[in-house]
C-alpha positions in Angstrom: 0.0 0.0 0.0 1.1 3.3 -0.9 1.0 6.1 1.5 -0.6 9.3 0.3 1.1 12.5 1.0 -0.2 14.6 3.9 -3.0 16.8 3.0 -2.3 20.2 4.1 -4.7 23.0 4.4 -3.9 26.1 2.4 -2.7 29.0 4.6 -5.6 31.3 5.5 -4.6 35.0 5.4 -5.7 36.5 8.7 -7.4 39.9 8.2 -6.3 42.6 10.8 -9.2 44.2 12.3 -8.6 47.7 13.7 -9.9 48.4 17.2 -12.6 51.1 16.9 -12.5 53.5 19.7 -15.9 54.5 21.0 -15.9 58.0 22.2 -18.6 58.9 24.6 -19.9 62.4 24.4 -19.1 64.7 27.5 -22.2 65.8 29.3 -23.0 69.4 28.8 -23.0 71.3 32.0 -25.2 74.4 31.9 -24.1 77.1 34.4 -26.5 78.2 36.9 -27.0 81.8 37.9 -26.1 82.3 41.7 -27.9 85.1 43.2 -26.4 86.3 46.6 -28.9 86.7 49.5 -28.6 89.9 51.4 -29.9 90.3 55.0 -31.0 93.9 55.0 -33.2 95.3 57.9 -36.4 97.2 56.8 -35.3 100.5 58.1 -32.1 100.7 56.3 -32.1 102.3 52.8 -29.6 102.9 50.0 -26.1 101.9 49.6 -25.4 102.1 53.2 -27.1 98.6 53.6 -24.7 97.0 51.1 -21.4 98.8 51.4 -19.4 99.1 54.6 -18.0 102.5 55.6 -14.3 102.5 54.3 -13.3 105.3 56.8 -14.1 103.7 60.1 -12.7 100.5 60.8 -14.6 100.2 64.2 -17.6 98.7 62.3 -15.7 95.4 61.8 -14.2 96.2 58.3 -10.6 95.4 57.9 -9.8 98.0 55.3 -9.8 101.3 57.2 -8.3 104.6 55.9 -5.2 104.0 58.2 -4.5 100.7 56.7 -4.8 102.1 53.2 -2.4 104.8 53.9 0.1 102.4 55.4 0.0 100.1 52.5 0.2 102.9 49.9 3.1 104.6 51.7 5.1 101.4 51.9 4.4 100.5 48.3 5.5 104.0 47.0 8.5 103.9 49.4 9.5 100.6 48.0 9.1 101.8 44.4 11.3 104.9 45.1 14.0 102.7 46.6 13.8 100.3 43.6 14.3 103.1 41.1 17.1 104.7 43.1 19.1 101.5 43.4 19.2 100.9 39.5 22.7 102.1 38.1 22.3 104.6 35.1 24.5 102.4 33.1 22.0 99.5 33.2 19.0 101.6 31.8 18.9 101.1 28.0 16.9 104.3 27.3 19.0 107.4 27.4 16.3 109.9 28.8 15.4 107.4 31.5 19.1 106.8 32.3 19.7 110.5 32.6 16.5 110.8 35.0 18.0 107.9 37.2 21.4 109.5 37.4 20.2 112.9 38.4 17.5 111.7 40.9 19.0 108.9 42.8 19.5 111.0 45.9 16.2 112.6 45.6 14.3 109.2 45.2 16.2 107.8 48.2 15.1 110.8 50.4 11.5 110.5 49.2 11.5 106.8 49.8 12.8 107.3 53.3 10.3 110.0 53.9 7.5 107.8 52.7 8.7 104.9 54.9 8.8 107.1 57.9 5.3 108.5 57.2 4.0 104.9 56.9 5.8 103.9 60.3 4.2 107.1 62.0 0.8 106.1 60.6 1.2 102.6 61.9 2.0 103.9 65.3 -0.8 106.4 65.2 -3.6 104.0 64.3 -2.3 101.3 66.5 -2.9 98.7 63.7 
């Protein structure tokens, strides 16, 4: 008896299936309008019921006129000191370099005066 050659199956070409990415739509969020609630007594009227008095800090407000003067004085003093420290050779614009070179002593004195005024206001208000 003769042996028959082995029967082989033909090679099947595999097809590559690409994965499909399913994207879920993001939920749409609608912003809601928030209305602040004010507790206003019936006998008060006008803006005095909404805005605190900026001059007196005795009403519980933290931003009195003394605190404002202290902060502004210190900010201007620091600005004057910062301009006075810059050497004139480091300023690229010639008119500004001339201003800095001529006013360094003046700006230092003004900065010192503003610093002292802020310190005096701090002591005066007791903040």
